ROMIMI-318302 format. One record per residue (C-alpha): x, y, z. Coordinates in steps of 0.25 Angstrom, whole numbers, padded with zeros to 4 digits, always signed. Example, Ala and Ser with C-alpha at 12.3 -4.5 7.8 and 13.67 -1.06 7.14 Angstrom:
2
+0049-0018+0031;+0055-0004+0029;
REM end
This chain:
251
+0000+0000+0000;+0008+0012-0006;+0004+0027-0003;+0008+0037-0014;+0014+0051-0012;+0014+0062-0022;+0023+0074-0018;+0022+0086-0027;+0031+0097-0030;+0023+0108-0023;+0024+0100-0009;+0010+0094-0012;+0008+0079-0011;-0002+0068-0013;-0002+0056-0004;-0010+0043-0008;-0013+0033+0001;-0020+0019+0003;-0022+0020+0018;-0035+0020+0024;-0032+0028+0036;-0022+0039+0040;-0019+0044+0054;-0021+0059+0059;-0012+0068+0051;-0010+0083+0049;-0001+0091+0039;+0001+0105+0033;-0004+0101+0019;-0019+0102+0015;-0023+0089+0010;-0033+0084+0000;-0038+0070+0003;-0044+0060-0007;-0050+0046-0007;-0045+0040-0020;-0058+0033-0023;-0068+0043-0016;-0071+0034-0004;-0072+0044+0008;-0060+0047+0016;-0062+0050+0032;-0054+0062+0037;-0055+0065+0052;-0050+0078+0059;-0051+0079+0074;-0064+0087+0072;-0071+0081+0059;-0072+0069+0050;-0072+0071+0035;-0076+0061+0025;-0075+0062+0009;-0067+0057-0003;-0059+0070-0003;-0056+0079+0008;-0047+0091+0010;-0039+0093+0022;-0034+0107+0028;-0019+0107+0032;-0015+0103+0046;-0029+0095+0048;-0027+0083+0057;-0035+0071+0051;-0035+0056+0050;-0040+0050+0037;-0046+0036+0034;-0053+0029+0021;-0057+0016+0017;-0048+0010+0006;-0051+0024-0003;-0036+0028-0005;-0032+0041-0001;-0025+0053-0009;-0020+0064-0001;-0017+0078-0008;-0009+0087+0001;-0006+0102-0002;+0005+0111+0005;+0003+0125+0010;+0009+0130-0003;-0002+0125-0012;-0012+0135-0018;-0023+0126-0012;-0018+0125+0002;-0026+0136+0007;-0039+0130+0002;-0037+0118+0012;-0032+0127+0023;-0046+0134+0022;-0053+0120+0026;-0060+0123+0039;-0057+0115+0051;-0056+0103+0054;-0048+0104+0040;-0055+0095+0030;-0065+0096+0019;-0072+0084+0011;-0072+0087-0004;-0081+0081-0014;-0074+0069-0019;-0082+0067-0032;-0075+0081-0037;-0063+0073-0038;-0066+0061-0046;-0060+0065-0058;-0047+0063-0050;-0050+0049-0045;-0040+0042-0055;-0030+0052-0051;-0032+0050-0035;-0032+0034-0038;-0019+0035-0046;-0012+0043-0036;-0017+0034-0025;-0010+0023-0033;+0003+0031-0036;+0000+0030-0050;+0001+0045-0053;+0014+0054-0058;+0017+0065-0049;+0015+0076-0059;+0002+0071-0062;-0003+0069-0048;+0002+0083-0045;-0007+0089-0056;-0019+0081-0051;-0016+0085-0037;-0019+0100-0041;-0031+0097-0048;-0037+0089-0035;-0033+0100-0026;-0039+0111-0034;-0052+0103-0035;-0052+0101-0020;-0050+0115-0017;-0062+0118-0025;-0070+0111-0014;-0064+0117-0002;-0069+0130+0005;-0063+0143-0001;-0049+0145+0005;-0045+0159+0010;-0036+0167+0001;-0022+0165+0005;-0013+0177+0009;-0003+0179-0002;+0008+0182+0009;+0007+0167+0013;+0012+0162-0001;+0024+0172+0001;+0026+0166+0014;+0026+0151+0008;+0036+0155-0002;+0045+0161+0008;+0044+0148+0016;+0048+0140+0003;+0061+0148+0003;+0063+0149+0018;+0056+0136+0023;+0063+0137+0038;+0058+0151+0039;+0052+0153+0054;+0039+0160+0056;+0046+0173+0061;+0056+0172+0049;+0044+0171+0039;+0036+0182+0046;+0049+0192+0046;+0050+0189+0031;+0036+0194+0028;+0036+0204+0038;+0025+0198+0047;+0025+0194+0062;+0026+0179+0064;+0011+0179+0069;+0006+0185+0057;+0015+0177+0048;+0009+0164+0056;-0005+0168+0054;-0003+0172+0039;+0002+0158+0036;-0009+0150+0045;-0020+0159+0040;-0017+0157+0025;-0011+0143+0025;-0019+0137+0037;-0006+0132+0042;+0003+0137+0053;+0017+0141+0049;+0021+0129+0058;+0012+0120+0050;+0018+0126+0037;+0032+0123+0042;+0028+0109+0045;+0022+0108+0031;+0036+0112+0026;+0043+0101+0034;+0032+0091+0029;+0036+0094+0015;+0051+0093+0017;+0048+0079+0024;+0040+0074+0012;+0051+0079+0002;+0062+0072+0009;+0054+0059+0014;+0057+0052+0000;+0072+0057-0001;+0078+0045+0006;+0082+0053+0017;+0081+0049+0032;+0069+0054+0040;+0078+0061+0050;+0085+0068+0038;+0071+0072+0032;+0067+0076+0047;+0078+0086+0047;+0077+0091+0034;+0063+0094+0036;+0065+0102+0049;+0062+0090+0059;+0070+0086+0070;+0070+0071+0067;+0063+0059+0060;+0055+0057+0072;+0048+0071+0070;+0048+0068+0056;+0040+0056+0057;+0030+0062+0067;+0027+0075+0058;+0026+0065+0047;+0016+0056+0053;+0007+0069+0057;+0008+0073+0043;+0005+0060+0035;+0001+0049+0046;+0013+0040+0042;+0028+0040+0044;+0038+0045+0035;+0045+0032+0034;+0031+0027+0029;+0030+0038+0018;+0043+0035+0012;+0042+0021+0012;+0040+0018-0003;+0032+0005+0000;+0022+0015+0007;+0022+0028+0000;+0027+0030-0015;+0032+0044-0017;+0029+0052-0030;+0035+0067-0033;
REM end
């Protein structure tokens, strides 16, 4: 039973799995969940249960997921995505059931990705179409402050910048900068930093380097901390994810 991971150039990725149950996870990505055959998925947050064949999930939402032999395709969007704010605008408890039949034209694609039968370039193109269609079913997102786009570009060039350094660069107080980021992205600055660590981990996981080296490169103290955060993000160990018998990687 092999899962399939498609990692795209813009730090977006798709994870396709045959598992029936997933433990509690939470990550900074916005997430779009599809049942491959349309069978309802059951997503549980601490406050509410959501059932449907397609579910949009806001970033940082704590949830468990279960299904019955349906097959899962999980689309994950980073804060830098132009669609991210639409998912951030999902009201608590952080999930929104979509009309699954609207995505029926993509059933063949979803099945192919679930089987690992799609080329990455083709997968990335259809990925955008799926997300665009999903956003049309979400509540209207608030307009993002254009200064945040400048902040994100700055952090791409200076990924280790602290909140104080970032605020100074844009002539704002740390308090105002913190609110600017959280109000526009739906993520705290700390959560955004966690996302950047997550991206580094994912990019290095299949490099052949040791987990200790990957942890240090990503800004984590050791492999134990890496494993802890990875389980929190994905519900499985990093060793499992890079076992080619368990997960096949495409990029």
